[in-house]
C-alpha positions in Angstrom: 0.0 0.0 0.0 1.3 3.4 -0.9 1.5 6.0 1.9 0.0 3.6 4.6 0.2 6.3 7.2 -1.8 8.8 5.2 -4.2 6.1 4.1 -4.7 5.4 7.8 -5.5 9.1 8.5 -8.0 9.1 5.6 -9.7 6.0 7.0 -10.0 7.6 10.4 -11.3 10.9 8.9 -12.7 10.5 5.3 -13.2 14.3 5.1 -9.6 15.2 6.0 -8.4 15.4 2.4 -11.2 18.0 1.6 -10.7 20.1 4.6 -9.8 23.8 4.1 -6.1 23.5 5.2 -5.5 20.5 2.9 -7.2 22.1 -0.1 -5.3 25.3 0.6 -2.0 23.5 0.2 -3.2 21.9 -3.0 -4.2 25.3 -4.4 -0.8 26.8 -3.4 1.0 24.1 -5.3 -1.2 24.5 -8.4 -0.5 28.3 -8.4 3.2 27.5 -8.4 2.8 25.1 -11.3 3.7 22.1 -9.1 2.3 18.6 -9.6 -0.8 17.8 -7.5 -3.0 14.8 -7.0 -6.6 14.1 -6.3 -5.8 11.0 -4.3 -6.7 11.5 -0.7 -3.5 10.0 0.7 -1.3 12.2 -1.7 -3.2 15.4 -0.7 -2.8 14.6 2.9 0.9 13.8 2.5 1.5 17.2 0.8 -0.2 19.0 3.6 1.7 17.0 6.3 4.9 18.3 4.6 3.7 21.8 5.4 3.1 20.8 9.0 6.6 19.3 9.1 8.2 22.5 7.9 6.2 24.9 10.0 6.2 22.9 13.3 9.4 20.9 13.1 11.7 22.9 11.0 12.4 25.7 13.5 13.5 23.7 16.6 16.1 26.3 17.5 13.9 29.4 17.0 11.9 29.8 20.3 9.9 32.7 18.8 8.3 30.3 16.2 7.6 27.7 18.9 5.9 30.3 21.0 3.7 31.4 18.1 2.8 27.7 17.5 1.9 27.3 21.2 -0.1 30.5 21.2 -2.2 29.3 18.2 -3.1 26.0 20.0 -3.7 27.8 23.3 -6.3 29.9 21.5 -7.9 26.9 19.9 -7.9 24.4 22.7 -7.4 26.0 26.1 -10.6 26.7 28.0 -12.0 30.3 27.8 -12.8 31.9 31.2 -16.4 32.3 30.2 -16.7 28.6 29.5 -15.7 27.5 33.0 -18.9 25.9 34.4 -20.5 27.1 37.5 -20.3 23.6 38.8 -16.6 24.0 39.1 -17.0 26.9 41.5 -19.7 25.1 43.4 -17.3 22.2 43.7 -14.8 24.5 45.4 -17.4 25.5 47.8 -18.3 21.9 48.5 -14.7 21.0 49.1 -14.2 23.9 51.5 -17.4 22.8 53.3 -16.2 19.1 53.5 -13.0 20.3 55.2 -14.9 22.1 57.8 -14.5 25.7 56.5 -18.3 26.2 56.3 -20.0 28.0 53.5 -17.5 30.2 51.7 -18.1 32.9 49.1 -16.2 32.9 45.9 -15.7 36.5 44.8 -15.1 37.7 41.3 -11.4 38.2 42.2 -11.2 34.6 43.4 -13.0 33.4 40.3 -10.4 35.2 38.2 -7.6 33.6 40.1 -9.1 30.1 39.8 -9.7 30.6 36.1 -6.1 31.7 35.5 -4.8 28.6 37.3 -7.0 26.3 35.2 -5.9 28.0 32.0 -2.3 28.1 32.9 -2.2 24.4 33.8 -4.0 23.5 30.6 -1.4 25.6 28.6 1.6 24.0 30.3 0.3 20.4 29.8 -0.6 21.1 26.2 2.9 22.6 25.7 4.5 19.4 26.8 3.0 17.6 23.8 3.7 20.5 21.4 7.4 20.8 22.5 7.9 17.0 22.3 6.4 16.6 18.8 8.4 19.6 17.6 11.7 18.3 19.0 14.4 16.0 17.7 13.4 13.6 20.5 10.4 12.5 18.4 11.9 12.8 14.9 11.7 9.1 14.4 7.9 9.2 14.6 6.3 9.7 11.2 4.6 13.1 10.9 1.2 11.4 10.3 1.5 9.5 13.6 2.2 12.7 15.4 -0.9 14.3 13.8 -3.0 11.3 14.8 -1.7 11.4 18.4 -1.9 15.2 18.9 -5.4 15.5 17.4 -6.5 12.8 19.8 -4.8 14.3 22.9 -6.7 17.5 22.5 -9.9 15.6 22.8 -8.9 13.8 26.1 -9.3 15.0 29.7 -8.1 13.3 32.9 -7.3 9.6 33.3 -10.0 7.8 35.3 -8.1 5.0 37.2 -11.3 3.2 38.1 -12.6 3.1 34.6 -9.1 2.6 33.1 -9.9 5.3 30.5 -9.5 8.9 29.6 -12.6 11.1 30.0 -13.6 13.1 27.0 -12.8 16.8 26.7 -15.2 19.6 25.6 -15.1 23.3 25.7 -16.1 23.4 29.5 -13.5 20.8 30.6 -11.4 22.3 33.5 -8.9 19.4 33.8 -5.4 19.7 32.3 -4.4 17.8 29.2 -3.1 14.2 29.7 0.4 13.7 31.0 3.0 13.1 28.4 4.5 9.6 29.1 7.2 9.2 26.5 7.6 5.5 27.0 3.9 4.8 26.7 3.6 7.1 23.7 6.5 5.4 21.9 4.9 2.0 22.6 1.6 3.2 21.0 3.1 4.9 18.0 5.5 2.0 17.2 2.5 -0.4 17.3 0.3 1.7 15.1 3.1 2.3 12.6 3.7 -1.4 12.3 -0.1 -2.0 12.0 -0.5 0.4 9.1 2.6 -1.1 7.4 1.2 -4.6 8.0 4.3 -5.7 9.9 4.3 -8.2 12.7 3.6 -6.8 16.2 5.1 -9.1 18.8 3.3 -7.4 21.6 -0.1 -8.3 20.1 0.7 -11.9 19.2 -0.4 -13.5 22.4 -2.4 -10.6 23.7 -6.0 -10.5 22.5 -6.8 -7.3 24.5 -4.1 -5.4 22.8 -5.0 -6.9 19.4 -8.6 -5.6 19.8 -7.4 -2.2 20.8 -5.1 -2.0 17.7 -8.1 -2.9 15.5 -10.0 0.0 16.8 -7.0 2.4 16.5 -8.2 4.7 19.2 -5.3 6.7 20.5 -7.0 7.3 23.9 -7.6 3.6 24.5 -4.2 2.5 23.3 -2.5 5.2 25.4 -4.5 4.3 28.5 -3.5 0.7 28.0 0.2 1.6 27.6 0.2 3.8 30.7 -1.5 1.2 32.8 -0.2 -2.1 31.5 3.3 -1.3 30.0 5.0 1.6 31.7 3.8 2.5 35.2 4.0 1.4 38.7 2.5 -2.1 38.4 1.0 -3.9 41.4 4.4 -5.6 42.0 6.1 -2.2 42.1 3.5 -0.8 44.5 3.9 -3.7 46.9 7.6 -2.6 47.2 7.2 0.6 49.3 10.9 1.2 49.7 11.9 4.6 48.6 12.9 8.1 49.7 11.1 11.3 50.8 12.1 14.5 48.9 11.4 17.9 50.3 10.6 20.8 47.9 11.2 23.9 50.0 8.8 26.8 50.1 9.4 29.2 47.1 11.8 26.8 45.5 11.9 26.0 41.7 8.4 24.5 41.1 9.5 22.9 37.8 11.7 20.3 39.7 8.5 19.2 41.4 6.4 19.3 38.2 8.9 17.3 36.1 9.1 14.6 38.8 5.3 14.1 38.6 4.4 14.4 35.0 4.1 11.2 33.1 3.4 9.1 36.1 -0.4 9.4 36.1 -0.7 10.5 39.8 -3.9 12.5 39.1 -2.5 15.2 41.3 -3.2 18.8 40.2 0.4 19.6 41.4 1.6 18.2 38.0 0.3 21.5 36.5 2.9 24.3 36.6 0.7 27.0 38.0 -0.7 24.8 40.7 2.7 23.6 41.7 4.0 27.2 41.9 1.1 28.4 44.0 1.4 25.4 46.3 5.1 26.0 46.9 4.4 29.6 47.6 2.2 28.4 50.4 4.7 26.0 52.0 7.0 23.1 51.7 5.9 20.1 49.6 7.1 16.5 50.4 6.9 13.7 47.9 7.7 10.0 48.6 9.2 8.2 45.5 9.5 4.5 45.6 12.4 2.8 43.7 12.0 1.9 40.1 13.6 -1.1 38.3 17.0 0.6 38.3 16.8 1.2 42.0 16.2 5.0 41.6 13.5 6.9 43.5 11.3 8.0 40.6 7.8 6.6 41.2 5.6 9.1 43.1 3.5 7.3 45.7 2.3 9.9 48.2 2.7 13.6 49.0 2.3 15.9 52.0 1.5 19.5 51.2 2.2 22.1 53.9 0.4 25.4 54.4 2.8 27.5 56.4 4.0 25.3 59.2 0.9 23.1 59.2 -0.2 20.1 57.1 -2.7 21.1 54.4 -3.3 17.7 52.8 -2.0 14.2 52.3 -2.7 12.4 49.0 -1.7 9.2 47.3 -2.0 7.5 43.9 -5.0 5.3 44.6 -8.5 6.1 43.4 -9.6 9.7 44.2 -6.0 10.4 45.3 -6.3 8.1 48.3 -3.3 6.2 49.6 -2.6 3.0 47.8 -2.8 -0.2 50.0 0.9 -0.5 50.6 2.0 3.0 51.5 0.1 3.7 54.7 2.8 2.9 57.2 5.3 5.1 55.3 2.9 8.0 55.6 2.1 7.4 59.3 5.9 7.3 60.1 6.4 10.6 58.2 3.5 12.3 59.9 5.2 11.7 63.3 7.9 14.3 62.2 5.3 17.1 62.1 4.0 18.8 65.2 0.4 18.5 63.9 0.8 15.1 62.3 -1.4 13.2 64.8 -3.9 16.0 64.8 -4.0 16.1 61.0 -4.9 12.3 60.9 -7.8 12.9 63.2 -9.0 16.0 61.3 -8.8 14.2 58.0 -10.7 11.1 59.3 -13.3 13.2 61.0 -14.0 15.2 57.9 -14.3 12.1 55.8 -16.7 10.6 58.3 -18.8 13.7 58.6 -19.0 14.0 54.8 -20.2 10.3 54.6 -22.8 10.9 57.2 -24.0 14.1 55.5 -24.4 12.2 52.2 -26.2 9.3 53.9 -28.6 11.8 55.6 -29.3 13.7 52.5 -30.0 10.5 50.6 -32.6 9.6 53.2 -30.6 6.8 54.8 -30.8 5.8 58.4 -27.9 6.8 60.6 -26.3 3.9 62.5 -25.4 3.9 66.2 -21.8 4.5 65.2 -22.8 7.5 63.1 -24.8 9.0 65.9 -22.0 8.5 68.5 -19.7 10.4 66.1 -22.2 13.1 65.2 -23.1 13.8 68.9 -19.4 13.8 69.7 -20.0 11.3 72.6 -16.5 9.8 72.4 -14.5 12.8 71.1 -15.0 16.3 69.6 -15.2 16.5 65.8 -12.2 18.3 64.5 -11.9 20.0 61.0 -9.6 22.3 59.1 -11.7 25.5 59.6 -11.3 28.1 62.3 -14.8 27.5 63.6 -16.8 24.4 64.4 -18.0 22.7 61.2 -21.5 24.0 60.5 -22.6 20.7 59.1 -22.7 19.3 62.7 -25.5 21.6 63.8 -27.3 21.4 60.5 -27.4 17.6 60.7 -28.5 17.5 64.4 -30.9 20.4 64.0 -33.4 18.4 62.1 -33.4 15.3 64.3 -35.0 14.1 67.5 -32.1 14.5 69.8 -33.7 12.6 72.7 -34.5 9.6 70.5 -31.1 9.6 69.0 -29.3 9.7 72.3 -31.6 7.0 73.8 -30.8 4.7 70.9 -27.1 5.5 71.0 -26.6 5.1 74.7 -29.1 2.4 75.2 -31.1 4.1 78.0 -34.8 5.2 78.2 -35.8 8.5 76.6 -37.1 9.9 79.8 -33.6 9.6 81.3 -32.2 11.9 78.6 -31.8 15.6 79.0 -31.6 18.0 76.1 -31.9 21.3 78.1 -30.1 22.7 81.1 -33.3 22.6 83.1 -33.9 18.9 82.4 -30.3 18.1 83.4 -30.9 19.5 86.9 -33.6 16.9 87.5 -32.5 14.2 89.8 -33.6 11.2 87.7 -31.5 12.2 84.6 -28.8 9.8 83.4 -27.4 11.9 80.5 
């Protein structure tokens, strides 16, 4: 088959050869008296030569690269007016779940949040632009770069539970996918061999991979490569040996960013603006377990500081929870911080309160353990706000306190006091 890569693009997008930019190149060649063709693959090949010259022919001219980036930023980075209200509502919800109560998001704060979202999208998109424009990817056919890039701009975050990338639209606030060079090379090499009808050893005894190759979906193939080929496999997670690295407050945020990108942590810190802002707020600790070469490169957990206190702890499990093998490493590290033990209680209390709130709103019955916690019978509920978490009173306010306490404590309702006057009676137990 002549021009198998271009034929592949035509099969994926039958209208590509009649698109404005491809037709424009054909017309340009005709005006210059150059030979042209009506064959879709030939027209696409001519246009890809233009892409090669404009995007990959100026590797030493940063001004050209910046113009290319600016073009794609304008095309694919979210506009401030397209950021959905649900995003800001989610920020309110997160603050509430940490015990800060009901916060107001002012126009100034909205602007700051929008700038962070846009900046993180720009920097993660730039990673792909820079790589595809560099000599590091010169062995990739141009058509394969086009296929990969036009797929990346349609992808959002990687969902570890679904083992797939979410789709991107104009209101997506998530950064673009991490660039994992090893996974990308695996996918591109396989698709190049497929189009050339060469043998693909990786697919010989792997029906799952063969099926993915048949579909030729970059997103599905890249997700497969990230999860099955390159990353911290289960066997690597079991080995929790590694090292903590401290990134000091106001230090170079790119050292932190570069250590995280490509590892699929799901942490927003992999975005440049977020990492910079977080390091302005305090130190940042990351625990890296050892890779196959015995080097600490696999991010497993992080502790973000706000001033001298712990702001949050996160891991690489679903929803940024700790994976099953790293808990002891984190517990030992928390002992080094004055508020380490208190942080653990606050974090657990907020998770428990959020779960109870969700259960109550869903019409579910609260268990005895839920009520013991809610009425703070064994210990006070601690959160990250400066005031008592307002959800406690909101949840208790609509309930029959006397019945709750009688059920919880296992004593008759008439022995329960809910006012100071009742408590002064002689026959009251609680």
